[in-house]
N, C-alpha and C positions, 0 to 999 in steps of 0.2 A: 504493500500500500504506500509506504513511504517512497519506494523507488518510483512508483507511478506519479506521485506528486512532484518528485524531483524532475522527472522527465517532462512533465507538463510545464513546470516552472522554467525549465531550460528552453523548451519550445517557445513559450511566451516571451522570454527574454530575447531569443533570436528573432522572433517576429517583430518586436519593438525596435530592435537594432536595424532590421530590414526596412521598416517604415521610415525610420530616421534617416537611413542612407538614401532613400529615394524621395524624401520629402521636398528637397530643393527642386528636383525634377518635376514633381507633381505641382509645385507652386508655379514653376515656369510654364508648364503645360496649361494651367488655368489662366495665367495672366497673358500669355503670348499666343495661345492657340484657341482655347475654348471661348474666352470673352470676345476676341476679334472675330471668330467665326460666327458667333451669335449676332454680333453687331452687323456683320456684312449681310447676313440673312435679313435682318430688319431693314437695312439700307435698300435692299433689292425691292422691297415693297413700299418704299417711302420716297417722298420728294424732300431733298435736303437743302436747306438754306443756311447760310452762315450769318449769325447775329452776334451782338456784342458779348453775349454770355456763352457762346459756343455754337453748337449745331442745333438747328430747329428741324424736327422731323414732322412730316405730314403724310399720313397713310394714304396711299394711292392705289392699293390693291395690285392688279396686274398691269397697270398703266406702263410701267417701265419695260415689261416684257413685250407688250404690244408695240412699243416704240422701236425696240431693237429688231423685232421680227417683221413688222409691216411698214414701218416708216424709215428705218435705217436701210439704205440700199446696199450697204457693204457688209453687214453682219453675216447674213446667210452665205454670201460668197466667201467670206473669210473662214467660216466653218468648213465649207467644202474644200477650200484650199488647204486648210490645216489637216483634214482627214486624208486627202489625197497625198499630201506630203508625207504623212506618217506611214501610209501603206507602201509608199515608194521607198522610204528610208529604212523602215524597220527590218525587212529581210536583209538589206545590204549591211546594216550595222551589225546585226547578229551574226551573219555569215563571216564578215571580215574579222570581227573580234574573236570568233571561234578559230579561224585560220591562224590569226596572230598568236592565240594562246597555244595552239598545237605546235607552232614553230618555236615559240619561246620555251616550251616544255622540253625540247630536245636538249641533249648534252653536247655542248660545243664551247670552245674558249670564248669568253666575253659574254656569256649568257646573262649574267647579272646586269651588265652595262646596258644591253639591249632592252631588258625588262624595265629599267629605269627610264630609258629614252621613250618607250611607248606609254609610260605612265606620266611623263612630264606634263602633257597638255592638261591633265586634271589638276595638277598643282599650279601651273602657270595661269590657267583661266580664272583662278580665284585669288590671284596675288597682285601686288602693286606693280609687278613687272608689266602686266598688261596695260595699266594706266599710263606707264611711261612710254610704251611702244605706240599707244594711241595718240600721243602728243605729236603734232605735225613737226615740231622742232627737233624731235628725236628720230622719227622714222622717215624713210623715203617713200615716194609715191608708189613705188613698185612693190614694196614689202610692207605689209601691215598685219597686225593681229588684233582680233576683237575678242571680247570676253567669252563669246559663245563659239569661237572658232569659225565663224561664217566668212571671214575674209583673211585668210592666211597669206595668200599670194595673189597679186593682181595678174592672173594669167592672160586676161584679155589684152592688157597693155603690152605684155611680153610678146604674145603671138602677133599683135599688130606690128610691132617693130621688126618681126621676122618676115614681113611682106607676104604672108600666106593669103590664099584666096579667102574672101569674106565668109563664104559658107563654111569652109573648112575651119576657119578661125573660130566661128561660133560653136561648132561641134566640139572641137578640141578644148576650148575654154570651159564649156559646160562639164565635160567629163573630168578634166583635170581639177577644176574647182571642187566638184563634189567628192572626188577621191581624197583630196586633202581634208575636206570638212569631215568626211566619214572617219578617216584615220584619227583626226583630232578628237572626235566624240566617242572613241572606242576604248578609252583607258580603263574605266571602271568595269565594263563588260569583259575586257580581256583578263583583268585580275580575277574576276569571279570564275570565268572558265578555267583559268590556270589553277585556281584552288580546287575546282572540281576534278580536273585532270590528275592532280597529284593525289587525290583520294581514291582513284581507281586501283584496285589490287593488280600488281604486276603479274600475278599468277594467271590471270585471265588471258593476257597476251602470250604468255608462255604456252598455255594449252592451245591457243589458236595457231601458234607456229607449229606445234606438234601435229595438229590436224591439217596443216597445209594451207591455212588461210593467208591471203596476201594483205598488204597494208590497207587497200581500199575496203576489203571485207571487214578487217578489224575496226576501221573507222565507223562503218555503218552498223556493225553487229555488236560492237563492244563500247566504243567511245561515246557515240551519240546516245544510245540507250542509258548508259551509266550517268550521263549528264542531264537526264530528263528533268530533274528537280532544279538544277542550276539553270537550265535553259528557260524554265518557266519564270524564275526570278529575273533573269536577264531580259526576257520579253516584257515583263511588267515594268522594270526599271527603265528600259529604253523607251517604251510607249509614254511613260510619265515624263521622261526627259524631253522627248520630242514635242509632246503636247504643251509643255510649259516653257519651252525655249524662249529666250528674249526676242527672237526674230519671228516667233509665231504671230500670225496676223491678228488673232484674237487678243493676245497679250499686248500687242502694240496699240490696238484700238482702245482697250480698257485703260491703258496708261494715259492715252490722250484724253479720255473723258475724265480721269482722275486729275490730270493737270488742269482741266477746265472746271474743277470743283463740282463736277456732275457725278457724285459718288453713287447715287441711286441707280443710274443707267449702267455705270461701270460694274456695280455689284450684280445687277441683273444679267449683264453679259457673261460674267464669269461663272455665276451659278448655273445658268442654262448650259453653258459650255461644260461645266463640271459634270452635269447629269449625262450629257452626250458622251464625254470621255469615259465615265463610269460604265455606261452601257457597252461601248466599244471594247473596253478592256475585258468586261465580263464575257462578251461574245467570243473574243479572241482566246481567252483561257478555256472556255467551254469547248471550242473547236480543237484546241491543242490537246486537252485531256481526252476528248472523244476519239480523235484520229491518230494521236501520237502516243500519249502516255499509256493508254490501254493496250495498244499494240506492242509497246516495248515491255510492259509488265508481263 
């Protein structure tokens, strides 16, 4: 009986220590996520005006949503462009990051150096270095880096100086620019795939060699199925990253409305967009689980 009381007392003490340990995180979650989220939902159904005492809210029901859907000529087109860009970029980012992870997982001299190089964009894109490189007095017109990696090299200007045909110039510029942008945005995905590759037991590949399987068969029969859970994580992360990129047309439009102090319309834009993104991610995961995960299991 005394032993049970001691064990319960120890569990209670550990629980209190655990709550104390995460208390600052819970406070931050409340102050910087829960309250702003509730406020943005209220803003989406309100007309906001700035007065001397702060914000004055007037409930307007669905007026803001009607404005963005039926009166704003660009909002629906921006959603279409955002979705089309995601469906185009998602397979390329996932495929490229998986290929890079497989290459970086091989044993060769300088492997650590190349791993650092491919992860550098993730570090640089959130550092003060980007701000310095964006300064016209620092960089040249041909070479520029943006915080989202959308403008790493000005290929159009470079190809124009090479006196190539105009049609060929446009095609080469498009593919080269997107290749650099995709590589720039593959850092986190590559690290996730690399961690997944290192968790695959080497005995599986040894058995496949004994059975006479080639590298192509090993990749599709062992590597990809063993990465099924990592792949779902990469898909979710990439979709969220693409949907919330700084150059996303919805993000750009919402920021413009916020700059004009029209917080109600901006909140309505983002919440309607959030519902669409949630539905698209849910459909993508359902299809992935239905046609890929069940097959690999």
